[in-house]
C-alpha positions in Angstrom: 44.3 0.4 -42.5 43.2 -1.5 -39.4 39.5 -2.0 -38.9 37.9 0.0 -36.1 37.5 -1.9 -32.9 33.8 -1.4 -32.3 33.7 -3.9 -29.4 36.3 -2.3 -27.2 35.0 -0.5 -24.1 36.5 2.9 -23.3 35.8 6.3 -21.9 34.7 8.9 -24.5 36.2 11.7 -22.4 38.4 10.9 -19.5 38.0 14.3 -17.8 39.3 15.0 -14.3 39.9 11.6 -12.6 41.6 12.9 -9.5 40.2 11.2 -6.4 40.7 12.8 -3.0 40.3 11.1 0.3 39.3 14.4 1.8 35.9 15.9 1.5 35.8 18.5 -1.2 33.1 20.6 -2.9 31.2 21.0 0.4 28.0 22.8 -0.1 25.0 23.5 2.2 21.8 21.9 1.0 19.5 22.1 4.0 19.3 24.0 7.3 16.5 23.3 9.7 14.8 26.4 11.0 13.5 24.7 14.2 15.8 21.7 14.5 19.4 21.5 15.5 21.1 20.1 12.4 22.3 21.1 9.0 23.0 19.0 5.9 25.9 19.4 3.5 26.7 17.6 0.2 30.4 16.7 -0.3 32.6 14.7 -2.6 35.2 12.1 -1.6 36.8 9.5 -3.8 34.6 10.5 -6.7 31.3 9.9 -4.8 28.7 12.2 -3.3 28.1 12.0 0.5 25.8 13.8 2.9 27.3 15.3 6.0 24.9 15.8 8.8 26.2 18.2 11.4 25.0 20.5 14.3 24.2 24.1 13.7 27.2 26.3 14.6 25.6 27.8 17.7 24.9 24.3 19.0 28.2 22.6 18.1 29.4 22.6 21.7 26.0 21.8 23.3 26.3 18.6 25.3 22.7 17.5 24.8 22.9 18.1 21.0 26.2 16.2 20.7 24.8 13.3 22.6 21.7 13.2 20.4 24.0 13.3 17.3 26.0 10.4 18.7 22.9 8.4 19.4 21.6 8.9 15.9 24.9 7.7 14.5 25.0 4.6 16.7 21.4 3.6 15.7 21.9 4.3 12.0 25.4 2.6 11.7 24.0 -0.9 12.6 21.2 -0.7 10.0 21.9 -2.4 6.6 18.9 -2.5 4.4 18.3 -1.5 0.8 15.3 0.7 1.8 17.2 2.5 4.6 19.8 5.2 4.0 23.3 3.9 4.8 25.5 5.4 7.5 29.2 5.2 6.8 30.8 6.9 9.8 31.2 9.9 12.1 34.0 12.4 11.5 35.2 15.8 12.4 35.3 17.6 9.0 37.1 21.0 8.7 34.7 23.8 8.2 31.7 21.5 9.1 32.6 20.1 12.5 31.5 16.8 14.0 29.2 15.2 11.5 27.6 11.9 10.4 28.7 10.7 7.0 25.6 9.4 5.1 24.7 7.9 1.7 23.7 10.5 -0.9 20.2 9.7 -2.3 19.4 11.2 -5.6 15.6 11.7 -5.7 12.7 13.5 -4.0 10.9 13.3 -0.7 7.7 11.2 -0.7 5.6 14.4 -0.6 7.4 15.9 -3.6 7.1 12.6 -5.5 3.3 12.5 -4.8 2.9 16.1 -6.0 5.1 16.0 -9.1 5.1 12.4 -10.4 1.3 11.8 -9.8 1.9 8.0 -9.3 -0.6 5.4 -10.2 -2.4 3.3 -7.7 0.0 0.4 -8.3 3.1 2.6 -7.8 1.7 3.9 -4.5 1.0 0.4 -3.3 4.6 -0.6 -4.2 6.1 2.3 -2.3 4.0 1.6 0.8 5.1 -2.1 0.6 8.7 -1.0 0.5 8.2 1.3 3.5 6.6 -1.7 5.4 9.6 -3.8 4.6 12.0 -1.1 5.9 9.9 -0.8 9.1 9.8 -4.6 9.5 13.6 -4.7 9.4 14.0 -1.6 11.6 11.7 -3.0 14.3 13.4 -6.4 14.2 16.6 -4.5 15.2 14.8 -3.1 18.2 14.7 0.4 16.7 11.6 2.7 16.6 11.9 5.6 14.1 9.4 7.9 16.0 9.4 10.5 13.2 8.0 8.7 10.2 6.5 11.3 7.7 6.6 12.0 4.0 9.6 14.4 4.4 11.6 11.5 6.0 11.0 9.1 3.1 13.0 9.5 -0.1 12.0 8.1 -3.5 15.0 7.6 -5.8 15.1 9.1 -9.3 16.6 5.9 -10.7 14.1 3.1 -10.1 11.7 4.9 -7.8 12.9 2.9 -4.7 12.3 4.0 -1.1 15.0 5.2 1.3 14.0 5.8 4.9 16.0 8.7 6.3 16.5 10.9 9.4 16.9 8.9 12.6 17.3 11.9 14.8 14.3 11.1 16.9 14.8 7.3 16.9 15.1 5.2 20.0 15.9 1.7 21.1 15.5 -0.3 24.4 19.3 -0.3 24.9 19.4 3.4 25.5 18.8 5.1 28.8 19.2 8.7 27.6 17.0 10.8 25.3 13.9 8.9 26.0 11.6 11.9 26.1 8.7 12.7 23.8 9.8 13.2 20.2 8.3 13.4 16.7 6.0 15.5 14.5 2.6 16.2 16.1 0.5 15.4 13.0 2.1 12.0 12.5 3.0 11.1 16.1 1.1 8.3 17.9 -0.7 9.4 21.1 1.6 7.2 23.3 4.7 9.1 22.0 3.7 12.1 24.2 2.7 10.1 27.2 5.0 9.4 30.2 3.5 6.1 31.2 3.7 4.1 28.0 7.0 3.0 26.4 6.6 3.4 22.6 7.2 0.4 20.3 7.0 -0.4 16.6 3.2 0.2 16.6 3.9 4.0 17.0 5.5 3.9 13.6 2.5 2.1 12.2 0.3 5.0 13.5 2.4 7.4 11.5 2.2 5.1 8.5 -1.6 5.2 8.8 -1.6 9.0 8.6 0.7 8.8 5.5 -1.7 6.3 3.9 -4.5 8.8 4.2 -2.4 11.4 2.4 -1.2 9.0 -0.3 -4.7 7.7 -1.1 -5.7 10.8 -3.1 -7.6 12.1 -5.0 -10.8 10.4 -3.8 -11.9 9.2 -7.2 -8.6 7.2 -7.5 -8.7 6.0 -3.9 -8.3 2.4 -2.9 -10.8 1.1 -0.3 -8.2 -1.4 0.8 -5.8 1.4 1.7 -8.6 3.3 3.4 -9.4 0.2 5.6 -5.7 -0.5 6.4 -5.0 3.2 7.2 -7.9 3.4 9.6 -6.7 0.4 11.6 -3.2 1.8 11.7 -4.5 5.1 13.1 -6.5 3.7 16.0 -5.7 5.6 19.2 -5.4 2.4 21.3 -2.3 0.7 20.1 -3.6 -2.8 21.0 -6.2 -2.3 18.3 -3.7 -1.6 15.6 -1.8 -4.1 13.5 0.8 -5.9 15.6 3.6 -5.5 13.1 4.6 -4.0 9.7 4.4 -7.4 8.2 0.7 -7.6 9.1 0.2 -4.2 7.4 2.0 -5.4 4.3 0.0 -8.6 4.2 -3.3 -6.7 4.6 -2.4 -4.4 1.7 -1.5 -7.3 -0.5 -4.5 -9.4 0.4 -7.5 -9.3 -1.9 -9.8 -11.2 0.5 -11.5 -8.0 1.7 -12.0 -6.8 -1.9 -13.5 -10.1 -3.0 -15.9 -10.1 0.0 -17.0 -6.6 -0.9 -17.6 -7.6 -4.5 -19.6 -10.6 -3.4 -21.7 -8.6 -1.0 -22.4 -6.0 -3.7 -23.4 -8.7 -6.1 -25.8 -10.2 -3.6 -27.3 -6.8 -2.9 -27.8 -6.2 -6.6 -29.2 -9.6 -7.2 -31.7 -9.3 -4.4 -32.7 -5.8 -5.7 -33.2 -7.3 -9.2 -35.4 -10.1 -7.9 -37.5 -7.7 -5.8 -38.0 -5.4 -8.7 -38.9 -8.3 -11.0 -41.5 -9.5 -8.5 -43.0 -6.0 -8.3 -43.1 -5.9 -12.1 -44.9 -9.2 -12.3 -47.4 -8.1 -9.7 -48.1 -5.0 -11.8 -48.6 -7.0 -14.9 -50.9 -9.5 -13.1 -53.0 -6.6 -11.8 -53.4 -5.2 -15.3 -54.3 -8.6 -16.8 -56.9 -9.1 -14.1 -58.8 -6.0 -15.3 -59.1 -7.5 -18.8 -60.8 -10.7 -20.1 -60.2 -12.0 -23.6 -62.6 -14.5 -25.2 -62.4 -15.8 -28.8 -64.1 -13.5 -31.4 -65.2 -11.0 -28.6 -63.3 -8.5 -26.6 -64.6 -7.6 -23.2 -63.2 -4.7 -21.1 -64.2 -4.6 -17.5 -64.1 -1.4 -15.5 -65.4 -0.4 -12.1 -68.5 1.4 -13.4 -69.2 0.3 -17.0 -69.1 -2.8 -19.1 -68.2 -2.4 -22.8 -68.7 -5.2 -25.4 -67.2 -4.8 -28.8 -68.3 -7.3 -31.4 -68.2 -6.9 -35.1 -69.1 -3.2 -35.9 -71.4 -2.7 -32.9 -70.4 -1.4 -29.5 -72.8 -2.3 -26.6 -72.6 -0.5 -23.3 -74.6 -2.1 -20.5 -75.3 -0.9 -17.0 -72.9 -0.4 -14.1 -71.0 -3.2 -12.4 -70.7 -3.5 -8.7 -67.1 -3.9 -7.6 -67.8 -7.2 -6.0 -69.2 -8.8 -9.2 -67.3 -10.7 -11.8 -67.3 -8.7 -15.1 -66.6 -11.8 -17.1 -69.6 -13.7 -15.7 -71.8 -10.7 -16.1 -70.8 -10.2 -19.7 -71.5 -13.9 -20.5 -75.2 -13.4 -20.0 -75.5 -10.3 -22.2 -77.8 -11.2 -25.2 
């Protein structure tokens, strides 16, 4: 009998290995109630894909088709590990004209915060990855304009970030679809103004709002994240960070934390010295009201002098406050 080959790699169960170049098993996974798009999950060549298409009633709308085309053009040129990959744009039977996107197995950032309850270190790591994605995005001349927890995915395998949904994105090379866009809660003030052209700092404002939501509960909050989030959320964009790189460096820097610890230590030391001085003054005041001489104990009070010697106690007169009790006692026979 031949010994069993334990080092040979093989499939335990081959199953159905048929690979189709057409999209199969198409199922609806999301339909926007207020937006213009729907999402399907489909299979092709043994892999999952996301098909982003227009709602059926908007399939022939010129404006919506133009917006879908712009989203594809912007997403197709982005190649980054923290940004969802765009593979192409096709007309799929039963779906219509759609963008073919990478399938991301995971949860939205909001779901991840609620269910995973990540530690402070994990939250910092996720924010740093978002900053890296924004840094690359802005280097390509693209502004996301709709950054929010629902548009950030956290993968189930590894917990990595994937930035998704470029439906509101814009770039300087485009002349069309330049109007206000975004989600009110996360949108920078300049996104809804007609005089200012938004740049990457608009995404930093949205990131600042997200930092406030990620830095909870309060007893686990990071003061560093609070400080960085406040600067990101400033209404005047010239007072915000200039780039996502600056935000990431501010989050990684411990200079502010060290300064805060040093200041706190100085305050505590000064308080300790002040309290020690007050205590010494109190002890000095108490000692001033007592005079101790060998073989005799004298106790001076405001109104009475008491001398205790051997088994006899002598009480003599009343002292004036201006007199020295020790000197007075020294002349007592």
